[in-house]
C-alpha positions as CSV (number, residue, x, y, z in Angstrom):
1,M,13.1,63.7,41.7
2,N,13.0,62.8,45.4
3,F,15.2,59.7,46.0
4,E,14.3,59.5,49.7
5,L,11.9,56.8,51.0
6,N,8.8,57.9,52.8
7,D,8.0,56.5,56.2
8,E,5.8,53.7,54.9
9,Q,8.3,52.6,52.3
10,Q,11.2,52.7,54.8
11,Q,9.2,50.7,57.4
12,L,8.4,48.0,54.8
13,A,12.0,47.9,53.6
14,D,13.3,47.6,57.1
15,S,10.8,44.9,58.1
16,L,11.6,42.8,54.9
17,A,15.4,43.2,55.4
18,K,15.1,42.1,59.0
19,Y,13.0,39.1,58.0
20,L,15.3,38.1,55.2
21,A,18.4,38.4,57.4
22,S,17.0,36.1,60.0
23,H,15.0,33.6,57.9
24,Y,16.6,33.7,54.4
25,D,20.4,33.4,54.9
26,F,22.5,31.7,52.2
27,D,22.2,28.2,53.6
28,K,18.4,28.5,54.0
29,R,18.2,29.7,50.4
30,K,20.1,26.8,49.2
31,A,17.8,24.4,51.1
32,I,14.8,26.0,49.5
33,I,16.3,25.8,46.0
34,H,17.0,22.1,46.4
35,S,13.6,21.3,47.9
36,A,10.9,19.6,45.8
37,S,9.0,22.7,45.0
38,G,11.9,25.1,44.9
39,V,10.0,27.7,46.9
40,S,9.0,28.1,50.5
41,D,5.4,28.4,51.6
42,A,6.5,29.9,54.9
43,V,8.4,32.6,53.2
44,W,5.5,33.3,50.8
45,A,3.1,33.5,53.8
46,A,5.4,36.0,55.4
47,F,5.5,38.1,52.3
48,A,1.7,38.2,52.2
49,E,1.6,39.1,55.9
50,M,3.9,42.0,55.4
51,G,1.7,43.2,52.6
52,L,4.1,42.7,49.7
53,T,1.5,40.9,47.6
54,A,-1.0,43.7,48.1
55,I,1.0,46.9,47.7
56,A,0.6,47.3,43.9
57,L,-3.1,46.2,43.7
58,P,-6.0,48.6,43.7
59,E,-7.7,49.5,47.0
60,A,-11.0,48.5,45.6
61,D,-9.7,44.9,45.3
62,G,-8.2,44.8,48.8
63,G,-4.8,46.2,47.9
64,F,-3.0,49.4,48.9
65,G,-3.0,51.1,45.6
66,G,0.7,51.6,45.5
67,G,3.1,51.5,42.6
68,A,6.6,50.6,41.5
69,L,8.2,53.3,43.7
70,D,6.6,51.8,46.7
71,L,8.1,48.4,45.9
72,M,11.6,49.6,45.0
73,A,13.2,49.2,48.4
74,A,11.5,45.8,48.9
75,M,12.8,44.6,45.6
76,E,16.3,45.8,46.4
77,A,16.1,43.7,49.6
78,C,15.0,40.7,47.6
79,G,17.9,41.2,45.2
80,Q,20.4,41.3,48.1
81,A,19.0,38.1,49.5
82,L,18.6,36.5,46.1
83,V,15.0,35.5,46.8
84,V,13.8,32.7,44.5
85,E,10.1,33.0,45.3
86,P,8.3,34.5,42.2
87,L,7.2,37.7,43.9
88,L,7.8,39.9,40.9
89,D,5.9,37.5,38.6
90,N,2.9,37.5,40.9
91,I,2.6,41.1,41.7
92,G,4.3,42.7,38.7
93,L,3.0,40.6,35.9
94,A,0.1,38.2,36.4
95,G,-1.5,40.0,39.3
96,R,-1.2,43.3,37.6
97,L,-2.9,41.9,34.4
98,V,-5.8,40.6,36.5
99,A,-6.2,43.9,38.3
100,K,-6.0,45.9,35.0
101,A,-8.0,43.7,32.7
102,G,-10.2,41.5,34.9
103,S,-13.9,41.8,35.3
104,Q,-15.3,42.3,38.8
105,A,-16.0,38.5,39.0
106,Q,-12.4,37.6,37.9
107,R,-10.8,40.0,40.2
108,A,-12.9,38.8,43.1
109,A,-12.0,35.2,42.3
110,L,-8.2,35.7,42.1
111,L,-7.0,38.8,43.8
112,P,-8.0,38.1,47.4
113,G,-6.1,34.8,47.3
114,L,-3.1,36.5,45.8
115,I,-3.2,39.1,48.6
116,D,-3.5,36.6,51.4
117,G,-0.9,34.3,49.9
118,S,-3.2,31.3,49.3
119,L,-3.0,31.6,45.5
120,K,-0.2,32.1,43.1
121,L,-0.3,33.3,39.5
122,A,2.2,33.1,36.6
123,F,2.2,34.9,33.3
124,A,2.8,32.7,30.2
125,G,3.9,35.1,27.5
126,L,7.1,34.1,25.7
127,E,6.9,31.6,22.9
128,P,9.7,29.3,21.6
129,G,11.9,30.9,19.0
130,R,10.5,34.4,19.4
131,R,12.9,35.7,22.0
132,Y,11.4,38.9,23.6
133,E,8.4,39.4,21.2
134,L,5.3,40.0,23.3
135,A,2.7,39.6,20.6
136,P,1.6,36.0,20.6
137,Q,1.7,34.1,17.3
138,T,2.1,30.4,17.7
139,T,-0.3,30.1,20.7
140,T,-3.8,30.5,19.4
141,A,-7.3,30.7,20.9
142,T,-10.3,29.8,18.7
143,A,-13.8,30.7,19.7
144,N,-16.4,27.9,19.8
145,A,-19.8,27.3,21.2
146,E,-18.5,26.5,24.7
147,G,-16.0,29.3,24.8
148,W,-12.4,28.9,23.5
149,L,-10.0,26.2,22.3
150,L,-6.4,26.9,23.2
151,N,-3.4,25.5,21.4
152,G,0.3,26.2,21.4
153,A,3.3,26.5,23.7
154,K,5.0,28.9,26.1
155,C,8.6,28.8,27.3
156,V,10.4,29.7,30.5
157,V,7.4,30.6,32.5
158,T,8.8,31.8,35.8
159,G,6.7,30.5,38.8
160,A,4.6,28.1,36.7
161,P,5.5,25.0,38.7
162,S,3.9,26.5,41.8
163,A,1.1,28.5,40.2
164,N,-2.6,27.8,40.8
165,R,-3.5,29.8,37.7
166,L,-1.8,30.8,34.5
167,I,-2.4,34.1,32.7
168,V,-1.8,33.1,29.0
169,S,-1.5,35.3,26.0
170,A,-2.8,33.9,22.7
171,R,-3.6,35.0,19.2
172,S,-7.3,35.2,18.6
173,A,-9.2,36.2,15.5
174,D,-9.0,39.9,16.4
175,G,-5.5,40.0,17.7
176,A,-3.8,39.3,21.1
177,S,-6.0,38.1,23.9
178,L,-5.4,37.0,27.5
179,F,-6.9,33.9,29.2
180,I,-7.1,32.5,32.7
181,V,-6.0,28.8,32.5
182,D,-5.9,26.1,35.2
183,P,-2.5,24.4,34.9
184,K,-4.1,21.1,35.8
185,A,-6.8,21.3,33.1
186,P,-6.8,18.5,30.5
187,G,-4.5,19.3,27.6
188,V,-2.1,21.5,29.7
189,S,1.3,20.0,30.3
190,L,4.3,21.5,32.2
191,N,7.9,20.6,31.8
192,P,9.5,22.2,34.9
193,S,13.1,23.0,35.3
194,R,15.4,25.2,37.4
195,S,17.0,28.3,35.8
196,V,20.7,29.1,36.1
197,D,20.0,31.5,39.0
198,G,17.8,29.0,41.0
199,L,14.3,30.0,40.0
200,R,11.7,27.4,39.1
201,V,10.4,27.8,35.6
202,A,8.5,25.6,33.1
203,D,7.8,25.2,29.5
204,V,4.0,24.9,29.1
205,S,2.1,23.3,26.2
206,F,-1.6,23.6,25.4
207,D,-3.2,20.8,23.3
208,K,-6.8,21.4,22.6
209,V,-7.5,23.0,25.9
210,N,-11.2,23.8,26.4
211,L,-11.8,27.1,28.1
212,G,-15.1,28.6,29.2
213,A,-16.3,32.0,27.9
214,D,-15.4,33.4,31.3
215,A,-11.7,32.5,30.8
216,L,-11.2,35.5,28.6
217,L,-9.3,38.2,30.5
218,G,-9.9,41.7,29.2
219,P,-10.9,42.8,25.7
220,Q,-10.8,40.2,22.9
221,G,-8.0,41.0,20.5
222,G,-7.0,44.2,22.4
223,A,-4.7,42.8,25.1
224,L,-1.3,43.7,23.7
225,P,-1.1,47.2,25.3
226,L,-2.1,45.5,28.6
227,F,0.8,43.1,28.8
228,E,3.2,45.7,27.3
229,E,2.3,47.9,30.3
230,A,2.6,45.0,32.8
231,T,6.0,44.0,31.3
232,D,7.3,47.6,31.7
233,F,6.1,47.6,35.3
234,A,7.7,44.3,36.0
235,T,10.9,45.4,34.2
236,A,11.1,48.4,36.5
237,L,10.8,46.1,39.5
238,L,13.5,43.9,38.1
239,C,15.8,46.8,37.7
240,A,15.3,47.5,41.5
241,E,16.1,43.9,42.3
242,A,19.3,44.2,40.3
243,I,20.3,47.2,42.4
244,G,20.1,45.1,45.5
245,A,22.1,42.3,44.0
246,M,24.8,44.8,42.8
247,Q,24.8,46.4,46.3
248,F,25.6,43.0,47.9
249,A,28.3,42.3,45.3
250,N,30.0,45.6,46.1
251,E,29.8,45.2,49.9
252,T,31.0,41.6,49.9
253,T,33.8,42.3,47.5
254,L,35.0,45.3,49.5
255,E,35.0,43.1,52.6
256,Y,37.0,40.5,50.8
257,L,39.6,43.1,49.7
258,K,40.0,44.2,53.3
259,T,40.5,40.7,54.7
260,R,42.3,38.7,52.0
261,K,46.0,39.1,52.5
262,Q,48.8,38.5,50.1
263,F,52.5,39.0,51.0
264,G,51.4,40.0,54.5
265,A,49.1,42.9,53.5
266,P,45.4,43.1,52.5
267,I,45.0,43.0,48.7
268,G,42.7,46.0,49.1
269,A,45.8,48.1,49.7
270,N,46.6,47.8,46.0
271,Q,45.5,51.1,44.4
272,V,44.4,49.5,41.2
273,L,42.0,47.3,43.0
274,Q,40.7,50.3,45.0
275,H,40.0,52.0,41.7
276,R,38.1,49.0,40.4
277,I,35.8,48.7,43.5
278,V,35.1,52.5,43.4
279,E,34.1,52.1,39.7
280,M,31.7,49.3,40.8
281,V,30.1,51.6,43.3
282,I,29.8,54.5,40.8
283,V,28.2,52.2,38.2
284,T,25.7,50.9,40.8
285,E,24.6,54.4,41.8
286,Q,24.2,55.4,38.2
287,A,22.0,52.3,37.7
288,R,20.0,53.2,40.8
289,S,19.2,56.6,39.4
290,M,17.9,55.0,36.2
291,A,15.9,52.4,38.0
292,T,14.2,55.1,40.1
293,L,13.4,57.0,36.9
294,A,11.9,53.9,35.4
295,A,9.8,53.2,38.5
296,S,8.6,56.8,38.5
297,K,7.6,56.7,34.9
298,V,5.6,53.4,35.1
299,D,3.7,55.0,38.0
300,S,3.0,58.4,36.5
301,A,3.6,58.6,32.7
302,A,0.4,59.3,30.8
303,D,2.0,58.6,27.4
304,P,2.9,54.9,26.9
305,K,5.9,55.9,24.7
306,E,7.3,58.0,27.5
307,R,7.0,55.1,29.9
308,A,8.5,52.6,27.5
309,R,11.5,54.9,26.7
310,A,12.3,55.3,30.4
311,V,12.0,51.6,31.0
312,S,14.2,50.7,28.0
313,A,16.8,53.3,28.9
314,A,16.9,51.9,32.5
315,K,17.1,48.3,31.3
316,V,20.1,49.1,29.0
317,K,21.9,50.7,31.9
318,I,21.0,47.9,34.3
319,A,22.1,45.2,31.9
320,D,25.5,46.9,31.3
321,S,26.0,47.6,35.0
322,A,25.0,44.1,36.1
323,R,27.5,42.6,33.7
324,Q,30.3,45.0,34.9
325,V,29.7,44.7,38.6
326,S,29.1,40.9,38.6
327,Q,32.2,40.2,36.5
328,E,34.4,42.5,38.5
329,A,33.2,41.0,41.8
330,V,34.0,37.5,40.6
331,Q,37.5,38.5,39.3
332,L,38.4,40.4,42.5
333,H,37.5,37.3,44.5
334,G,39.7,35.2,42.3
335,G,39.0,31.5,41.7
336,M,36.8,31.4,44.8
337,G,34.4,33.8,43.1
338,M,33.0,30.9,41.0
339,S,32.7,28.4,43.8
340,E,29.3,27.1,44.9
341,E,30.1,27.8,48.5
342,L,30.3,31.6,48.0
343,K,27.1,33.7,47.6
344,I,28.9,36.0,45.1
345,S,28.9,33.2,42.5
346,H,25.1,32.9,42.8
347,T,24.8,36.7,42.7
348,F,26.8,36.6,39.4
349,R,24.3,34.2,38.0
350,R,21.3,36.2,39.1
351,L,22.7,39.4,37.6
352,T,23.5,37.6,34.4
353,M,19.9,36.4,34.1
354,I,18.5,39.8,35.1
355,A,20.4,41.4,32.2
356,Q,18.6,39.0,29.8
357,R,15.1,38.9,31.2
358,F,12.4,41.1,29.5
359,G,15.0,42.0,26.9
360,D,18.8,42.4,26.8
361,A,20.6,45.6,26.2
362,D,20.5,45.2,22.4
363,H,16.8,44.6,22.4
364,H,16.1,47.7,24.5
365,L,18.4,49.9,22.5
366,E,16.4,49.0,19.4
367,R,13.2,49.6,21.3
368,Y,14.3,53.0,22.6
369,A,15.4,54.0,19.1
370,A,12.1,53.0,17.6
371,L,10.2,55.1,20.2
372,T,12.3,58.2,19.8
């Protein structure tokens, strides 16, 4: 497998890294998190201008027809900067579902706005009490003369507070289906909050929400493979984001070991601490290899089981590596490692949440075993 970036991928990664270095430092990120919306419209517009929102969308819909490998370096840069804008949820989940399942009219109504940054989407998939189960059970859609009647609830929908449209999974008479829902429609209520790592999320409830017939996205009752594929794609991108966060943790910890002095000498002169930072780097590089494999498989695997196995194997490695690197980084910083003033404490929180999202290590071990 070729681990080198091509010219286009490298140019995008360099442009994004340069932008984030000058417009998304730690202080600016904190200001965005504590703003009313929790996201920056200016940053989102810049992402759209750089083409990030279009890379993974089909050329027929105005995108660039790329895949997870084309976004890996960009997601690593977002991981290093701890970006809180819901880029992954727009391009890896909701946007991908629209591109894969939408009719021509639905794609024309949603994807141009997603590409130019004027419209944001969020995928409402998880249900209370069902952990990582993708098949909807408690959220139901009942066909009627006007279209559909939607009832139920979704939890921890990342990006929902700023989304213009929700892509909602629900159980219909024939199985799992997807629907396009206006979050401001009668009967839809959002309970927004901020996650541990600073992202804006919301619990969403649906009380007798009337949807038109054109709200159905994709085949009635046959949508489960669609959001399994989209979730695998998003998980591969999440793994790449984790690599960026771990890379920052390694770099800032190494710098701290070089500059922090005790008894007149840098603490990094201690051989035991040197071994620990080397182990962090090795673990990160192993995780990078697995993340690259996952991105390759979601782009190219013809067999869904092959794709799912690669993604689950990568997520297990990423979850374990994220825990080890983040905990070691905090411990090597001492008590300062948990202070609000240091970015490493926020990196610890992001890596902790990444290890849980889309399934923790135990979930993906069980999934991998079931697919073998």
